[in-house]
C-alpha positions in Angstrom: 5.0 -25.6 21.8 8.2 -24.9 19.9 10.1 -27.3 22.2 7.5 -30.0 21.6 7.8 -29.5 17.8 11.6 -29.8 18.1 11.4 -33.0 20.1 8.9 -34.6 17.7 11.0 -33.7 14.7 14.2 -35.2 16.2 12.3 -38.4 17.2 10.7 -38.7 13.8 13.8 -38.1 11.8 15.8 -40.5 14.0 13.1 -43.2 13.6 13.0 -43.0 9.8 16.7 -43.7 9.4 16.1 -47.4 10.0 13.2 -47.6 7.4 13.8 -48.0 3.7 11.9 -47.1 0.5 10.6 -43.6 1.3 8.4 -41.9 -1.3 8.9 -38.3 -2.5 6.7 -36.1 -4.6 5.1 -32.8 -5.4 1.9 -31.4 -4.0 -0.5 -28.7 -5.2 -3.8 -27.6 -3.8 -6.1 -24.8 -2.6 -6.5 -23.2 0.8 -9.6 -21.6 2.4 -8.3 -19.7 5.4 -9.4 -17.4 8.1 -8.1 -15.7 11.3 -9.8 -16.3 14.6 -9.8 -13.7 17.4 -10.0 -14.2 21.1 -12.2 -11.1 21.3 -15.6 -11.1 19.6 -15.3 -7.3 19.5 -11.7 -7.3 18.3 -10.1 -6.2 15.0 -9.7 -9.5 13.2 -11.2 -9.7 9.8 -14.5 -11.7 9.6 -14.2 -13.2 6.1 -11.7 -15.7 4.7 -9.1 -15.8 1.9 -8.7 -18.3 -0.9 -5.1 -19.2 -1.8 -2.9 -22.0 -3.1 -0.4 -24.4 -1.5 2.4 -25.9 -3.5 5.6 -27.7 -2.5 7.3 -31.0 -2.0 6.4 -33.9 0.3 8.1 -37.0 1.6 6.5 -40.2 3.0 8.5 -42.5 5.3 7.0 -45.9 6.2 6.9 -46.7 9.9 5.7 -50.3 9.6 2.8 -51.7 7.7 0.0 -49.3 8.7 1.8 -46.1 9.6 3.8 -43.4 7.8 5.6 -40.2 8.6 4.6 -37.5 6.2 6.7 -34.3 6.0 7.9 -31.8 3.5 7.9 -28.1 2.7 4.9 -26.2 1.3 4.4 -22.6 0.3 0.9 -21.9 1.7 -1.2 -18.8 1.2 -3.3 -17.9 4.2 -5.0 -14.8 5.6 -8.4 -13.2 5.9 -10.5 -10.4 4.3 -13.4 -8.0 5.1 -15.7 -5.8 3.1 -16.8 -2.5 4.4 -18.2 0.5 2.6 -17.8 -1.2 -0.8 -14.1 -1.8 -0.3 -12.7 -5.3 0.3 -9.5 -5.4 2.3 -7.4 -8.6 2.3 -4.7 -9.5 4.8 -2.3 -11.7 2.8 -0.1 -14.1 4.9 2.1 -16.5 3.0 4.0 -19.1 4.9 6.7 -21.7 4.2 5.2 -24.5 6.2 6.8 -27.7 7.5 4.4 -30.4 8.7 5.3 -33.5 10.8 2.2 -35.7 10.2 1.7 -39.3 11.2 -0.6 -41.2 8.9 -2.5 -44.3 9.8 -3.7 -46.6 6.9 -7.3 -47.9 7.1 -7.1 -51.3 5.6 -5.9 -51.9 2.0 -8.2 -49.5 0.2 -5.9 -46.5 0.1 -7.6 -44.5 2.8 -5.6 -42.9 5.7 -6.1 -40.5 8.6 -3.3 -38.2 9.7 -2.4 -35.7 12.3 0.6 -33.9 13.7 2.2 -30.5 14.3 3.4 -27.9 11.8 5.7 -25.0 12.0 5.6 -22.1 9.5 7.7 -19.1 8.6 6.2 -16.0 7.2 7.4 -15.2 3.7 5.0 -12.4 2.9 2.8 -10.1 5.0 0.8 -7.6 3.1 -2.6 -5.9 2.7 -4.5 -5.4 -0.5 -7.7 -3.5 -1.3 -10.3 -3.7 -4.0 -10.6 -1.1 -5.5 -6.8 -0.7 -5.3 -5.3 1.9 -3.0 -2.9 4.6 -4.2 0.9 3.8 -3.9 1.5 5.8 -0.7 -1.5 4.2 1.1 -0.5 0.8 -0.1 3.1 1.2 1.2 1.7 2.3 4.6 -0.7 -0.7 4.8 2.1 -3.2 3.9 4.4 -1.7 6.6 1.5 -1.9 9.1 1.0 -5.6 8.2 4.7 -6.4 8.6 4.8 -4.7 12.0 1.5 -6.2 13.2 2.1 -9.9 12.3 4.8 -12.1 13.7 7.3 -14.1 11.6 6.2 -17.6 12.8 3.2 -19.8 13.2 2.7 -23.1 14.9 -0.2 -25.5 15.1 -1.7 -28.9 14.4 -2.9 -30.6 11.2 -5.8 -33.1 11.0 -6.4 -34.8 7.7 -7.6 -37.6 5.5 -6.2 -38.9 2.2 -6.8 -41.5 -0.5 -3.9 -43.0 -2.5 -4.4 -44.3 -6.0 -2.0 -47.0 -7.2 0.8 -45.8 -4.8 1.4 -42.9 -7.1 -1.4 -40.3 -6.8 -2.9 -39.0 -3.6 -5.9 -36.8 -2.9 -5.9 -35.2 0.5 -7.9 -32.8 2.7 -6.8 -31.3 6.0 -7.6 -28.7 8.5 -4.7 -26.7 10.0 -5.5 -25.3 13.5 -3.2 -22.5 14.6 -2.1 -22.6 18.3 0.2 -19.6 18.3 -0.8 -15.9 18.6 0.4 -14.4 15.3 0.2 -10.9 16.5 3.5 -9.1 17.1 1.9 -5.8 18.1 -1.3 -5.2 20.0 -4.3 -4.2 17.9 -5.8 -1.8 20.5 -8.4 -4.4 21.7 -7.5 -5.5 25.2 -5.8 -9.0 25.4 -6.7 -9.8 21.8 -4.9 -12.8 20.1 -5.1 -13.9 16.5 -4.7 -17.5 15.3 -4.7 -19.0 11.8 -7.1 -21.6 10.6 -7.2 -23.2 7.2 -8.9 -26.0 5.2 -7.1 -27.3 2.2 -7.6 -29.8 -0.6 -4.5 -31.1 -2.4 -3.3 -33.5 -5.1 0.1 -35.2 -4.8 2.2 -37.1 -7.3 4.5 -39.6 -5.6 7.5 -41.5 -6.8 10.0 -44.0 -5.3 9.0 -46.6 -2.7 
């Protein structure tokens, strides 16, 4: 999967050199994420986590009906679970780089997009409500850092609507394809994958 992402990145960046008038902008939105487990009786948390996504984006035209959309986004993912009156949240924050190809649907501003992403973990921690004491908190954070790997890889599928070539409203689903576990959970052959649905707003300039 990593080799495929590298090949797509090189091809995409090489292709865009010969196209003019790219657009750049900022993006802000909200994530609803969860962690899927390969084992129904495994240790993955059953509930989701709400978070934000914020960063920069770049759109490169590849003809009249196609764009390469990439950038760099800080994205909050993870999962949560409530047991015995205590809510435990696994917080996984990533620096995510998408390579999406968008296809315009007529002249109305609608587009469908899809492509791979690679993400690098910037934060791996566990929080509880009510809050844990400092010693327990330090132990949980160390456990999260050891349990979860430093990278993620997957595919994005999305739709967007552009208003006046400046504002864009988008929605997408990010489907993780990489086992994010670095250490076994104790459940035989269990794997964890990220999944997230996001809604975002972008302000574009240039082009």
